[in-house]
C-alpha positions as CSV (number, residue, x, y, z in Angstrom):
1,M,-12.6,-54.2,-44.5
2,N,-8.9,-54.2,-44.6
3,S,-6.5,-55.8,-42.0
4,R,-6.4,-52.4,-39.9
5,D,-10.0,-52.0,-39.2
6,L,-9.9,-56.0,-38.8
7,I,-7.4,-55.5,-35.9
8,L,-9.6,-52.5,-34.7
9,S,-12.8,-54.5,-34.6
10,K,-11.4,-57.3,-32.9
11,V,-9.9,-55.1,-29.7
12,R,-13.3,-53.3,-29.5
13,S,-15.2,-56.2,-29.2
14,S,-12.9,-57.8,-26.7
15,M,-12.7,-54.8,-24.5
16,I,-14.7,-55.1,-21.2
17,P,-17.1,-52.0,-20.4
18,F,-15.6,-49.6,-17.7
19,P,-18.4,-48.1,-15.8
20,G,-18.0,-44.4,-15.7
21,A,-16.2,-43.1,-12.3
22,E,-18.2,-41.9,-9.7
23,L,-18.1,-38.2,-8.7
24,P,-16.4,-37.7,-5.0
25,T,-18.7,-36.5,-2.6
26,L,-18.0,-32.6,-2.0
27,P,-16.6,-31.6,1.0
28,P,-19.2,-29.9,3.3
29,V,-18.8,-25.4,3.1
30,E,-18.0,-24.2,6.7
31,E,-20.3,-21.6,6.9
32,F,-18.7,-17.9,7.6
33,R,-18.5,-17.0,11.4
34,D,-19.6,-13.7,12.3
35,L,-16.2,-12.8,14.2
36,D,-15.6,-9.3,15.3
37,S,-12.6,-7.1,14.1
38,G,-10.4,-7.8,17.5
39,M,-10.5,-12.0,16.3
40,L,-9.8,-11.2,12.8
41,K,-7.1,-9.0,13.7
42,K,-5.4,-11.7,15.8
43,I,-6.1,-14.8,13.6
44,F,-4.6,-12.6,10.7
45,Q,-1.6,-11.8,12.8
46,E,-0.8,-15.4,13.7
47,S,-1.4,-16.6,10.1
48,L,1.1,-13.9,8.4
49,T,3.5,-14.7,11.2
50,A,3.6,-18.4,10.9
51,L,5.2,-17.1,7.5
52,T,7.9,-15.1,8.7
53,G,6.0,-11.9,7.6
54,K,5.2,-8.7,10.2
55,C,1.9,-7.4,10.9
56,L,1.3,-4.3,13.1
57,F,-1.2,-2.3,14.1
58,A,-2.2,1.4,13.8
59,R,-4.4,3.6,15.8
60,D,-5.0,6.1,12.9
61,T,-3.1,7.0,10.0
62,A,-0.9,9.4,12.0
63,D,0.1,6.3,13.8
64,A,0.9,4.4,10.7
65,A,2.9,7.3,9.5
66,E,5.1,6.7,12.6
67,I,5.6,3.0,12.4
68,L,6.5,3.6,8.8
69,M,8.7,5.8,9.5
70,K,10.6,3.8,12.5
71,L,10.6,0.9,10.0
72,A,12.3,3.0,7.2
73,S,15.0,4.4,9.7
74,E,15.6,0.8,11.2
75,N,16.3,-0.7,7.7
76,G,17.8,2.4,6.2
77,W,15.3,2.8,3.5
78,E,15.5,6.2,1.9
79,R,14.3,5.4,-1.7
80,F,10.5,3.7,-2.0
81,S,8.2,2.6,-4.7
82,S,4.9,3.3,-4.5
83,T,1.3,3.9,-6.9
84,R,-1.2,6.6,-6.3
85,H,-3.4,6.4,-3.7
86,P,-5.4,8.4,-1.0
87,L,-3.5,6.7,2.0
88,L,-0.2,7.7,0.4
89,S,0.1,11.3,1.3
90,E,-1.3,10.6,4.5
91,L,1.5,8.0,5.5
92,F,4.7,10.5,4.7
93,P,5.0,14.1,6.3
94,R,4.8,16.8,3.6
95,D,8.4,17.6,3.6
96,F,9.8,13.9,3.8
97,F,11.1,14.0,0.1
98,H,11.8,17.6,0.0
99,G,15.3,19.3,0.6
100,K,18.5,18.2,-0.2
101,G,18.0,14.7,1.6
102,K,18.7,11.6,-0.2
103,K,14.8,10.4,-0.1
104,R,13.2,9.7,-2.7
105,L,9.4,8.6,-4.1
106,Y,9.1,6.9,-7.5
107,L,5.7,6.3,-8.8
108,G,6.2,4.9,-12.1
109,E,6.1,6.2,-15.8
110,P,3.7,7.7,-17.5
111,E,0.8,6.0,-18.9
112,G,1.4,3.6,-16.0
113,E,4.8,1.8,-17.4
114,T,7.6,1.6,-14.8
115,D,11.4,2.0,-15.0
116,K,12.5,-2.0,-14.2
117,A,16.7,-0.5,-13.6
118,R,15.4,1.9,-11.7
119,L,12.4,-0.3,-9.8
120,A,15.7,-2.5,-9.0
121,D,17.7,-0.3,-7.2
122,I,14.8,0.8,-4.6
123,P,15.0,-1.3,-1.4
124,V,11.0,-0.8,-0.3
125,S,7.9,-0.9,-2.1
126,I,4.1,0.7,-0.2
127,V,1.4,-1.3,-1.7
128,F,-2.1,-1.1,-0.8
129,P,-4.2,-3.9,-1.0
130,E,-7.9,-4.6,-1.5
131,Y,-8.9,-7.0,0.8
132,F,-6.7,-8.9,3.7
133,I,-7.7,-12.5,4.2
134,A,-7.6,-13.7,8.1
135,E,-7.2,-17.4,7.1
136,T,-4.0,-17.3,5.4
137,G,-2.5,-14.0,6.1
138,T,-3.1,-13.0,2.3
139,C,-3.1,-9.7,1.0
140,A,-5.3,-9.3,-2.1
141,V,-3.8,-6.5,-4.5
142,L,-5.6,-5.5,-7.6
143,N,-2.8,-4.4,-10.3
144,Q,-4.2,-2.0,-12.9
145,T,-0.7,-1.3,-14.9
146,A,2.9,-2.5,-15.6
147,H,4.3,-0.7,-12.4
148,E,1.6,-1.9,-10.1
149,R,2.6,-5.5,-11.2
150,M,6.2,-5.0,-10.7
151,N,5.9,-3.1,-7.5
152,C,4.8,-6.0,-5.9
153,Y,7.8,-8.1,-6.9
154,L,10.9,-6.6,-7.6
155,T,11.8,-4.8,-4.0
156,P,13.3,-6.9,-1.5
157,A,11.2,-5.7,1.1
158,C,7.2,-4.4,0.9
159,V,4.8,-3.0,3.5
160,L,1.1,-3.5,2.7
161,V,-0.9,-1.1,4.0
162,G,-4.8,-0.8,4.9
163,K,-7.8,-0.4,7.0
164,V,-9.2,-3.2,9.5
165,S,-12.4,-2.9,7.9
166,Q,-10.9,-4.4,4.7
167,L,-10.0,-7.3,6.9
168,H,-12.1,-10.6,6.2
169,E,-12.1,-14.6,7.4
170,R,-12.0,-15.8,4.3
171,L,-11.4,-15.6,0.6
172,Q,-14.8,-16.8,-0.3
173,E,-15.9,-13.8,1.3
174,V,-14.3,-11.5,-1.1
175,W,-14.5,-13.5,-3.8
176,D,-17.9,-11.8,-5.7
177,G,-15.6,-8.4,-5.1
178,I,-13.0,-9.9,-6.9
179,M,-15.1,-11.5,-9.8
180,K,-17.0,-8.3,-10.3
181,N,-13.9,-6.2,-11.0
182,S,-12.5,-9.4,-13.5
183,E,-15.4,-9.6,-15.4
184,N,-15.7,-6.0,-16.2
185,P,-14.4,-5.3,-19.8
186,A,-13.1,-1.8,-19.1
187,M,-11.0,-2.9,-16.3
188,R,-7.3,-4.4,-17.4
189,G,-4.7,-5.8,-15.3
190,E,-5.0,-8.4,-12.1
191,Y,-5.1,-9.5,-9.1
192,V,-2.0,-11.1,-7.0
193,L,-2.3,-12.5,-3.7
194,V,0.3,-11.6,-1.4
195,T,0.3,-14.6,1.3
196,G,4.2,-13.7,3.3
197,P,7.7,-13.1,2.0
198,S,8.3,-14.8,-1.2
199,R,9.4,-18.9,-0.5
200,T,11.3,-21.4,-3.1
201,A,12.8,-24.7,-2.3
202,D,14.9,-26.5,-4.4
203,I,15.4,-30.2,-5.4
204,E,16.9,-30.6,-1.9
205,R,13.7,-29.0,-0.4
206,V,15.8,-26.3,1.1
207,S,13.5,-23.5,1.1
208,V,14.9,-19.5,0.3
209,L,13.3,-16.7,1.0
210,G,13.3,-13.6,-1.7
211,V,14.1,-15.4,-4.7
212,H,11.1,-14.3,-6.9
213,G,9.8,-11.3,-4.5
214,P,10.1,-9.6,-1.4
215,K,12.4,-11.3,1.4
216,N,10.6,-9.1,4.3
217,V,6.8,-8.4,4.0
218,Y,5.5,-6.1,6.6
219,V,1.4,-5.3,6.9
220,I,0.2,-2.1,8.4
221,L,-3.6,-2.5,9.3
222,I,-5.3,1.0,10.6
223,Q,-8.2,1.1,12.7
224,D,-11.4,2.7,11.5
């Protein structure tokens, strides 16, 4: 035995046995409450409003289209970015992007790619989440292409549109659906949880909106 081994042996023999740390008791899991759509809408609106987001309710898709046109007029939006979705054609009048006006719609490049420079000049994106979480005012968005991912982040404003039937109380309620898609080897991409406008705090704890994502977030929930 050399001197190194001798020293280590003495160190080991002098160490006081330390019992393994006990695992903490898991907190009780709250049971899901069978809340009706009216209560879920109320909780979601309150949660999103607390995060400086705005929640708007529509009677049907025609009403949602009117709400979107009003937002576009109030904010001066003339260029839009979105993705191909069945609701998209119902939200904009058929002649909205035709004629000599300046209004334009960008749906990305071939094969799901995107032009970041072009997207950076667009003031608002239209996004279609898979789930809405009332407890936290969160929208769960499945992004499968580069354009879908950038569509969530680069525009100063973001309008998220969906149906009331997609509204759930807690994230745990939709976890099985999220995991099913995540485990599908044929499905690429990622889920993004959008919880109000982008918020960033510096070393002095000063919160700033819109640094790493949209500064203004609107959610339109359509009754179905």
